[in-house]
C-alpha positions as CSV (number, residue, x, y, z in Angstrom):
1,M,53.3,33.7,6.7
2,S,50.3,32.2,4.8
3,M,47.2,31.6,7.0
4,T,45.8,29.1,4.5
5,P,44.9,25.9,6.3
6,H,46.9,22.9,5.4
7,Y,45.3,19.6,4.9
8,S,47.2,16.4,4.9
9,T,46.7,13.8,2.1
10,K,45.8,11.4,4.9
11,S,43.2,13.8,6.1
12,A,41.7,14.3,2.7
13,M,41.6,10.5,2.2
14,A,39.8,10.1,5.5
15,G,37.5,12.7,4.4
16,S,36.8,11.1,1.2
17,A,36.3,7.7,2.8
18,R,33.6,9.2,5.2
19,V,31.7,10.7,2.2
20,L,31.9,7.4,0.4
21,T,30.7,5.4,3.6
22,W,27.9,7.9,3.9
23,L,26.7,7.6,0.3
24,K,26.9,3.9,0.6
25,G,24.7,4.2,3.6
26,V,22.3,6.4,1.9
27,L,22.0,4.1,-1.2
28,L,21.7,0.9,1.1
29,L,18.9,2.5,3.0
30,G,17.2,3.3,-0.3
31,A,17.7,-0.4,-1.4
32,L,16.2,-1.6,1.9
33,A,13.2,0.6,1.4
34,V,12.6,-1.2,-2.0
35,L,13.4,-4.6,-0.5
36,G,11.1,-3.8,2.5
37,G,8.3,-5.5,0.6
38,C,10.6,-8.6,0.2
39,T,11.4,-9.0,3.9
40,S,7.8,-9.0,5.4
41,G,5.3,-11.8,5.0
42,N,4.3,-14.8,6.9
43,S,5.8,-17.3,9.2
44,Y,6.1,-21.1,8.8
45,V,2.8,-23.2,8.8
46,T,3.9,-26.5,10.0
47,Q,0.6,-28.4,10.2
48,A,-1.9,-28.7,7.3
49,D,-4.2,-31.1,5.8
50,R,-1.6,-32.6,3.7
51,N,1.7,-32.5,5.7
52,E,3.5,-34.5,2.9
53,I,3.1,-31.6,0.5
54,I,5.2,-28.4,1.3
55,T,6.0,-25.1,-0.3
56,V,9.5,-23.5,0.1
57,G,10.5,-20.2,-1.6
58,D,10.7,-16.5,-1.3
59,S,8.3,-13.4,-1.5
60,I,6.6,-14.4,-4.8
61,F,4.8,-17.0,-2.6
62,D,5.0,-15.4,0.9
63,L,4.6,-11.6,0.6
64,S,0.8,-11.6,0.1
65,G,0.3,-15.3,0.6
66,E,-2.1,-15.4,-2.2
67,L,-0.3,-17.9,-4.4
68,Q,-0.5,-20.4,-1.6
69,Q,-4.2,-19.6,-0.9
70,F,-5.3,-20.0,-4.6
71,L,-3.4,-23.4,-4.6
72,E,-5.1,-24.4,-1.5
73,Q,-8.6,-23.3,-2.7
74,K,-8.1,-25.3,-5.8
75,A,-7.1,-28.4,-3.9
76,G,-9.8,-28.0,-1.2
77,Q,-6.8,-28.7,1.1
78,T,-4.0,-27.0,2.9
79,F,-0.3,-27.8,2.6
80,R,2.6,-26.9,4.9
81,D,4.2,-23.5,4.1
82,Y,7.8,-22.7,4.8
83,T,8.2,-19.8,2.3
84,L,9.8,-16.6,3.6
85,S,10.0,-13.1,2.0
86,G,13.6,-12.2,1.3
87,A,14.9,-15.7,1.1
88,E,17.8,-16.6,-1.2
89,L,18.2,-20.1,-2.4
90,A,21.3,-20.5,-0.2
91,G,22.8,-18.1,2.3
92,G,21.7,-14.3,2.4
93,L,21.1,-11.9,5.2
94,F,17.3,-11.2,5.0
95,A,15.7,-14.3,5.7
96,T,16.1,-18.1,6.3
97,P,17.5,-19.6,2.9
98,I,15.4,-21.9,0.9
99,N,17.7,-24.9,1.3
100,Q,17.2,-24.3,5.1
101,Q,13.5,-24.0,4.9
102,Y,13.5,-27.6,3.5
103,V,15.7,-28.8,6.3
104,D,13.3,-27.1,8.8
105,A,10.2,-28.8,7.1
106,R,12.0,-32.4,7.4
107,E,12.8,-31.6,11.0
108,D,9.1,-30.9,11.5
109,D,7.9,-33.9,9.6
110,P,10.2,-35.9,7.3
111,N,7.5,-37.5,5.3
112,I,7.6,-35.1,2.2
113,E,6.4,-36.4,-1.1
114,T,5.8,-33.2,-3.0
115,V,7.7,-29.9,-2.9
116,V,6.2,-26.7,-4.6
117,M,8.8,-24.1,-4.8
118,D,10.6,-21.1,-6.3
119,G,14.2,-19.8,-5.6
120,G,17.1,-18.0,-6.8
121,G,15.5,-14.7,-7.6
122,N,16.7,-12.8,-4.5
123,D,20.2,-14.1,-5.1
124,I,20.3,-11.9,-8.2
125,L,17.8,-9.2,-7.2
126,I,19.2,-8.1,-3.7
127,P,22.7,-7.3,-5.0
128,A,21.3,-5.6,-8.1
129,I,19.0,-3.3,-6.1
130,V,22.0,-2.4,-3.6
131,F,25.0,-1.7,-5.9
132,D,24.6,-4.1,-8.9
133,P,28.1,-5.3,-8.3
134,Y,27.7,-8.3,-10.6
135,G,26.4,-6.2,-13.5
136,C,23.0,-7.9,-13.9
137,R,21.2,-4.8,-15.1
138,T,21.4,-3.8,-18.7
139,H,21.9,-0.2,-19.8
140,W,22.2,1.8,-23.0
141,W,25.9,1.4,-22.7
142,R,25.8,-2.4,-21.7
143,W,23.1,-4.3,-23.8
144,N,23.8,-7.7,-22.1
145,I,24.3,-8.9,-18.5
146,S,27.9,-9.2,-17.6
147,S,30.0,-12.3,-17.4
148,A,30.1,-11.8,-13.5
149,C,26.3,-11.9,-13.5
150,K,26.3,-15.2,-15.5
151,N,28.7,-16.5,-13.0
152,L,26.5,-15.6,-10.1
153,I,23.6,-17.2,-11.8
154,N,25.7,-20.3,-12.5
155,D,26.3,-20.5,-8.9
156,V,22.6,-20.2,-8.2
157,Y,22.2,-23.2,-10.6
158,V,24.7,-25.2,-8.6
159,D,22.9,-24.5,-5.4
160,G,19.6,-25.5,-7.1
161,V,21.0,-28.8,-8.2
162,D,22.4,-29.4,-4.6
163,L,19.1,-28.7,-3.0
164,L,17.1,-30.8,-5.6
165,N,19.5,-33.8,-5.3
166,E,19.1,-33.6,-1.5
167,M,15.3,-33.7,-2.0
168,A,15.7,-36.9,-4.1
169,Q,17.9,-38.7,-1.6
170,D,15.3,-37.8,1.0
171,G,12.7,-39.6,-0.8
172,V,10.9,-36.6,-2.3
173,Q,8.8,-38.0,-5.3
174,N,7.9,-34.6,-7.0
175,V,9.3,-31.2,-7.3
176,I,7.3,-28.4,-9.0
177,Y,9.7,-25.5,-9.5
178,L,8.2,-22.0,-10.4
179,G,10.6,-19.7,-12.4
180,Y,10.5,-16.0,-12.6
181,Y,8.7,-13.4,-14.7
182,H,10.1,-10.1,-16.2
183,T,9.9,-7.4,-13.6
184,K,8.8,-3.8,-14.6
185,G,9.3,-0.2,-13.7
186,L,12.8,0.5,-12.1
187,Q,13.4,-3.3,-12.2
188,A,12.7,-3.7,-15.9
189,N,16.4,-3.7,-16.9
190,L,16.8,-7.0,-15.1
191,A,14.9,-8.9,-17.9
192,K,18.0,-10.6,-19.4
193,A,19.1,-11.7,-15.9
194,V,15.6,-13.2,-15.5
195,D,15.9,-14.9,-18.9
196,Y,19.4,-16.3,-18.2
197,G,18.3,-17.3,-14.7
198,D,15.2,-19.1,-15.9
199,S,17.3,-21.0,-18.3
200,R,19.7,-22.1,-15.7
201,L,16.8,-23.0,-13.2
202,A,15.2,-25.1,-16.0
203,D,18.7,-26.8,-16.4
204,A,18.8,-27.5,-12.7
205,C,15.3,-29.2,-12.9
206,A,16.6,-31.3,-15.9
207,N,20.0,-32.3,-14.3
208,T,19.1,-33.7,-11.1
209,W,18.0,-37.0,-9.6
210,A,14.7,-35.4,-8.5
211,Q,11.5,-35.8,-10.5
212,C,11.4,-32.1,-11.2
213,T,9.0,-29.9,-13.3
214,F,10.0,-26.4,-14.2
215,V,7.2,-23.9,-14.8
216,D,8.0,-20.8,-16.7
217,P,5.8,-17.8,-16.0
218,R,7.1,-15.4,-18.5
219,P,4.5,-15.9,-21.2
220,V,1.5,-15.2,-19.0
221,I,2.6,-12.6,-16.5
222,N,2.3,-9.0,-17.8
223,K,2.8,-5.6,-16.2
224,G,-0.7,-5.5,-14.9
225,D,-0.1,-8.5,-12.9
226,I,2.7,-6.9,-10.8
227,I,2.4,-4.5,-8.0
228,I,3.8,-1.1,-7.9
229,D,7.3,-2.2,-6.5
230,G,7.9,-3.9,-10.0
231,I,8.6,-7.3,-8.4
232,H,5.7,-8.9,-6.5
233,P,2.6,-10.3,-8.1
234,A,-0.7,-8.7,-7.7
235,T,-3.7,-10.7,-7.1
236,S,-4.2,-11.3,-10.8
237,G,-0.5,-12.4,-10.9
238,S,-0.8,-14.8,-8.1
239,A,-3.9,-16.3,-9.6
240,K,-2.0,-16.8,-13.0
241,L,0.8,-18.5,-11.3
242,A,-1.6,-20.8,-9.4
243,D,-3.1,-21.6,-12.7
244,L,0.3,-22.6,-14.1
245,I,1.3,-24.7,-11.2
246,W,-2.0,-26.5,-10.7
247,P,-2.0,-29.0,-13.9
248,Y,1.2,-30.4,-12.4
249,L,0.1,-30.4,-8.8
250,Q,-3.4,-31.7,-9.2
251,P,-2.4,-35.3,-10.2
252,L,-0.2,-35.6,-7.3
253,L,-2.9,-34.9,-4.7
């Protein structure tokens, strides 16, 4: 009689499932390590010199806080700040989403005349870093983003229009919407997703009841303006972003 152990198909499948689960866990931990810079930052600032001016958004504003600081230095006044690192435009697991940030700001003080914001980047970046299930990264074997990625970004467009229309209905007079720049390093192959995303965010600004100005940072932000994680602005990057926003914000002060 053979003494060779016998493994059932069910046992083999269970073993494979455990390996796959372990592998996914390792990949997720690695992704969370990258996203760690996206999920720390500052809490809400609910009282300011100009309570009728608020910022909402993600870690481009919130991680270092320098973009907000540069704008306030230019103005010589402070603004309410509801930006949170890791925030998606709507939904998400890492932080209060941007549409809820706006609701929270209204609950604190409904008199909001001007919103300076960004949003939508993490809706694309977070899944792309974890498993890229939507095919938002380009490769030598896929030179363009997938249709699933475009559909994801189109959903972000709808969420953006919904939020901007809500702001308009609430009496917000002006929205300054900062777009995204090309990432670098391991995230450089998201450039085409950024390009398509910015085009749709610009469309959202154009197709809303709100008085919305889209600010495109791609022409001015270079690799030296981005920190080592390939995503977030260095001090020079935050200064350039503030310089782009300021001509639209200054007349509203």
